C-alpha positions as CSV (number, residue, x, y, z in Angstrom):
1,M,-8.9,38.4,2.2
2,S,-7.6,39.6,5.6
3,Q,-4.0,38.7,6.7
4,T,-5.3,36.8,9.7
5,L,-7.6,34.6,7.5
6,S,-4.7,34.0,5.1
7,L,-2.4,33.0,7.9
8,Y,-5.1,30.8,9.4
9,R,-5.6,29.0,5.9
10,L,-1.9,28.7,5.6
11,Q,-1.7,27.0,9.0
12,Q,-4.4,24.6,7.9
13,I,-2.6,23.7,4.7
14,D,0.6,23.3,6.4
15,N,-1.0,21.0,9.1
16,H,-2.6,18.9,6.3
17,I,0.8,18.6,4.4
18,G,2.4,17.7,7.7
19,R,-0.1,14.9,8.5
20,T,0.2,13.7,5.0
21,Q,4.0,13.5,5.0
22,A,3.9,11.7,8.4
23,R,1.6,9.1,6.8
24,I,4.0,8.8,3.8
25,G,6.9,8.1,6.3
26,T,4.8,5.5,8.0
27,I,4.1,3.8,4.6
28,Q,7.8,3.9,3.7
29,T,8.6,2.3,7.0
30,L,6.0,-0.4,6.4
31,L,7.4,-1.0,2.9
32,G,10.7,-1.8,4.4
33,E,11.7,-5.4,5.6
34,D,8.6,-6.9,7.3
35,E,9.4,-8.4,10.6
36,A,6.9,-11.3,9.9
37,L,8.7,-12.1,6.7
38,V,12.1,-12.1,8.4
39,K,10.9,-14.4,11.2
40,V,9.4,-16.8,8.6
41,R,12.6,-16.8,6.6
42,I,14.6,-17.7,9.7
43,E,12.1,-20.6,10.3
44,V,12.7,-21.8,6.8
45,E,16.5,-21.6,7.1
46,S,16.3,-23.5,10.5
47,A,14.1,-26.1,9.0
48,E,16.4,-26.7,6.2
49,E,19.4,-27.1,8.5
50,I,17.5,-29.7,10.6
51,R,16.4,-31.5,7.4
52,L,19.9,-31.6,6.0
53,S,21.3,-32.8,9.3
54,A,18.5,-35.6,9.5
55,A,19.4,-36.5,5.9
56,K,23.2,-36.9,6.7
57,T,22.3,-38.9,9.8
58,L,20.1,-41.2,7.8
59,H,22.6,-41.6,5.0
60,Q,25.3,-42.6,7.6
61,A,22.9,-45.1,9.2
62,E,22.1,-46.7,5.8
63,I,25.8,-47.1,4.9
64,E,26.6,-48.6,8.3
65,A,23.7,-51.1,8.1
66,D,24.5,-52.1,4.4
67,D,28.1,-52.6,5.3
68,L,27.1,-54.9,8.3
69,R,24.6,-56.8,6.2
70,L,27.3,-57.4,3.5
71,K,29.7,-58.7,6.2
72,I,27.0,-61.0,7.6
73,E,26.3,-62.2,4.1
74,Q,30.0,-63.0,3.6
75,I,30.3,-64.9,6.8
76,E,27.2,-67.0,6.1
77,T,28.5,-67.8,2.7
78,S,31.7,-69.1,4.2
79,L,29.7,-71.1,6.9
80,Y,27.6,-72.8,4.3
81,S,30.1,-73.2,1.4
82,G,31.6,-76.3,2.7
83,V,35.1,-74.9,2.4
84,I,35.7,-74.5,6.0
85,K,36.0,-77.9,7.8
86,N,37.5,-77.0,11.2
87,P,34.7,-77.2,13.7
88,K,36.4,-74.5,15.9
89,E,36.5,-72.1,13.0
90,L,32.9,-72.9,12.0
91,Q,31.8,-72.3,15.7
92,D,33.7,-68.9,15.7
93,L,32.0,-67.8,12.5
94,Q,28.6,-68.8,13.8
95,Q,29.3,-66.8,17.0
96,E,30.4,-63.8,14.9
97,S,27.3,-64.0,12.7
98,L,25.0,-64.1,15.7
99,S,26.8,-61.1,17.3
100,L,26.7,-59.0,14.1
101,K,23.0,-59.9,13.7
102,K,22.3,-58.6,17.0
103,H,24.3,-55.4,16.2
104,L,22.4,-55.1,12.9
105,A,19.0,-55.3,14.8
106,T,20.1,-52.4,16.9
107,L,21.4,-50.3,13.7
108,E,18.0,-51.0,12.0
109,E,16.2,-49.6,15.0
110,K,18.5,-46.5,14.8
111,L,17.9,-46.5,11.0
112,L,14.1,-46.5,11.4
113,E,14.5,-43.6,13.9
114,A,16.7,-41.7,11.5
115,M,14.1,-42.3,8.7
116,L,11.3,-41.0,10.9
117,A,13.3,-38.0,11.9
118,H,14.1,-37.2,8.3
119,E,10.5,-37.5,7.2
120,E,9.5,-35.2,10.0
121,A,12.2,-32.6,9.3
122,D,11.2,-32.8,5.5
123,S,7.5,-32.2,6.4
124,H,8.4,-29.3,8.6
125,E,10.6,-27.7,6.0
126,K,7.8,-28.0,3.4
127,Q,5.4,-26.5,5.9
128,A,7.8,-23.5,6.6
129,G,8.2,-23.1,2.8
130,A,4.3,-22.9,2.4
131,K,4.2,-20.5,5.2
132,L,6.9,-18.2,3.7
133,A,5.1,-18.3,0.3
134,E,1.8,-17.3,1.9
135,T,3.5,-14.6,3.9
136,Q,5.2,-13.2,0.7
137,N,1.9,-13.1,-1.1
138,R,0.1,-11.4,1.8
139,I,2.8,-8.8,2.1
140,A,2.8,-8.3,-1.8
141,D,-1.0,-7.6,-1.6
142,E,-0.4,-5.2,1.4
143,H,2.4,-3.4,-0.4
144,R,0.3,-2.9,-3.5
145,C,-2.3,-1.2,-1.3
146,L,0.3,0.9,0.4
147,F,2.0,2.0,-2.9
148,E,-1.6,3.1,-4.2
149,E,-2.1,5.0,-1.0
150,M,1.3,6.7,-1.1
151,S,0.7,7.6,-4.7
152,G,-2.6,9.3,-3.8
153,L,-0.9,11.1,-0.8
154,N,1.8,12.5,-3.1
155,R,-0.8,13.8,-5.4
156,E,-2.5,15.4,-2.4
157,I,0.6,17.0,-1.3
158,D,1.3,18.5,-4.8
159,K,-2.4,19.9,-4.7
160,R,-1.9,21.4,-1.3
161,T,1.5,22.8,-2.2
162,T,-0.1,24.7,-5.1
163,E,-2.8,26.0,-2.8
164,R,-0.1,27.1,-0.4
165,Q,1.7,29.1,-3.0
166,V,-1.5,30.9,-3.9
167,I,-2.1,31.8,-0.1
168,V,1.6,32.8,0.5
169,S,1.3,35.3,-2.4
170,A,-1.4,37.1,-0.7
171,I,0.5,37.5,2.7
172,K,2.8,40.4,3.6
173,A,6.5,39.5,4.0
174,E,6.5,40.6,7.6
175,H,3.5,38.5,8.4
176,L,5.2,35.5,6.7
177,D,8.3,36.1,8.9
178,L,6.0,36.2,12.0
179,Y,4.4,33.1,11.0
180,A,7.7,31.2,10.4
181,R,9.1,32.4,13.6
182,L,6.0,31.2,15.6
183,I,6.1,27.8,13.7
184,R,9.6,27.4,15.0
185,Q,8.7,28.5,18.5
186,K,5.2,26.9,18.9
187,K,5.8,23.3,17.9
188,G,4.5,23.8,14.4
189,I,1.4,25.6,15.2
190,A,1.5,29.4,14.7
191,V,-2.2,30.1,14.2
192,A,-5.1,28.8,16.3
193,G,-8.7,28.9,15.7
194,V,-11.3,30.2,18.3
195,S,-14.1,28.0,19.5
196,D,-16.6,28.8,22.3
197,N,-14.6,32.0,23.0
198,A,-11.5,30.0,23.7
199,C,-8.1,29.3,22.0
200,D,-8.3,26.0,20.1
201,V,-4.7,25.1,21.0
202,C,-4.2,26.0,24.8
203,G,-7.9,26.4,25.8
204,T,-7.6,29.8,27.3
205,T,-10.8,31.7,27.5
206,L,-10.8,35.0,25.7
207,T,-12.4,38.2,27.0
208,P,-15.1,39.7,24.9
209,A,-12.5,42.4,23.6
210,Q,-10.0,39.7,22.8
211,N,-12.7,37.7,21.0
212,Q,-13.8,40.7,19.1
213,A,-10.3,41.5,18.1
214,A,-9.7,37.9,16.9
215,Q,-12.6,38.6,14.3
216,S,-11.1,41.7,13.0
217,T,-9.8,41.8,9.5
218,N,-7.6,44.9,10.1
219,Q,-5.2,43.5,12.9
220,I,-3.4,40.5,14.0
221,T,-4.4,39.3,17.5
222,F,-2.3,37.0,19.7
223,C,-3.6,34.5,22.4
224,P,-2.9,36.1,25.7
225,S,-1.6,32.7,27.1
226,C,0.2,30.8,24.4
227,G,1.2,33.7,22.2
228,R,-0.1,32.2,18.9
229,I,-2.1,34.3,16.3
230,I,-5.7,33.6,17.0
231,Y,-8.4,33.7,14.3
232,H,-12.2,33.7,14.9
233,N,-14.5,32.7,11.9
């Protein structure tokens, strides 16, 4: 096998390994904390806070209404017990009872509003919880697929790495040094193929002599424009 062909195949293997590693990196990012999941969790926490606040408001309204009902009941018991004989005291108790009943009517309206607000908050919290469960299940399914894909990609890298070792063993040390230097200088592409008499990387058209040289198995030829090693099948 010619040195140029070996270098070209080494480049192809390195390109494949690079793309595979990039995909693994993307998968690892996707396997991190999902933005959609974070958003739904925030919604659940917010819904829970609203529901707890509504429950507290409802509880306070119930206590206030119950206390007022008890007070009205005590006043009416005094009114109709026959114990109080003084007309002025009876009139005062009647006025207080009427005033408290009006206040109770207002409290009961607020209590109803608090009950409706609590029901709405409770419903919203349950909906957010269901959405969270659905999102978690979806992400779990997606993650299973991603783990399977990453496992396959790691096997592919192992296979290509073995192939690379075989190719490297057939390349002279000075050519490997040249390849490594060009990899650093040329953004990871040291060897370019030739298609339609032009460099596949920079697109420079080769002269007939350059094109012929790129097909030689006895020498390493460079693109006159980008300086990469060129190989013509």
